[in-house]
C-alpha positions as CSV (number, residue, x, y, z in Angstrom):
1,M,71.3,159.2,68.0
2,G,70.4,160.6,64.8
3,I,67.7,158.7,62.7
4,I,66.5,159.4,59.2
5,I,63.4,157.8,57.8
6,D,62.8,157.3,54.3
7,S,59.2,158.0,53.6
8,S,59.3,158.0,49.7
9,D,57.2,155.9,47.6
10,S,60.2,154.1,46.3
11,I,60.5,152.3,49.7
12,G,57.0,150.7,49.4
13,L,54.4,150.3,52.3
14,Q,55.8,146.9,53.5
15,N,59.4,148.1,53.8
16,F,58.2,151.3,55.5
17,L,56.3,149.2,57.9
18,V,59.3,146.9,58.7
19,M,61.6,150.0,59.3
20,I,59.1,151.5,61.7
21,T,58.9,148.5,63.6
22,N,62.6,148.2,63.8
23,L,62.8,152.0,64.7
24,K,60.4,151.3,67.8
25,S,62.5,148.6,68.9
26,V,65.8,150.6,68.7
27,V,64.1,153.5,70.9
28,Q,62.7,151.2,73.2
29,M,66.2,149.8,74.0
30,T,67.7,153.1,74.4
31,D,67.8,155.2,77.4
32,V,66.4,158.3,76.3
33,G,66.3,161.5,78.3
34,P,67.6,165.3,78.3
35,T,70.6,164.0,80.3
36,R,71.1,160.5,78.6
37,T,70.7,159.6,75.0
38,R,69.1,162.3,72.9
39,I,67.3,161.5,69.6
40,G,67.1,163.5,66.3
41,L,64.7,162.5,63.8
42,I,64.3,163.5,60.2
43,E,61.9,162.2,57.7
44,Y,62.4,162.6,53.9
45,S,60.7,162.0,50.7
46,S,60.8,164.8,48.2
47,Y,62.1,167.1,51.1
48,A,63.5,166.7,54.5
49,R,61.3,167.2,57.5
50,L,62.5,167.8,61.0
51,I,60.4,165.4,63.3
52,T,62.3,166.4,66.5
53,S,65.7,167.7,67.3
54,F,68.5,166.8,69.8
55,A,67.6,170.1,71.5
56,H,64.3,169.0,72.6
57,S,63.8,167.8,76.1
58,Q,63.1,164.0,75.4
59,T,61.3,160.8,76.8
60,Q,60.6,157.6,75.1
61,G,56.8,158.7,74.8
62,V,57.9,161.4,72.2
63,F,59.0,158.6,69.8
64,K,55.8,156.5,70.1
65,V,55.4,155.8,66.5
66,K,51.8,154.9,65.1
67,S,52.3,152.3,62.4
């Protein structure tokens, strides 16, 4: 699963927090693991930043997002 997070100022704080809440829900419902679903996460604003790639050994704990 590939996820791209918009962290630009144009999205606004309230919309960003809604997006993070929804992202948490999706990850919690997903069977994440090295032999199950892998997640790639990119954050972008003025430039893109790789948060985690599909190649990393993953658990749901990797995706605990602090809001």
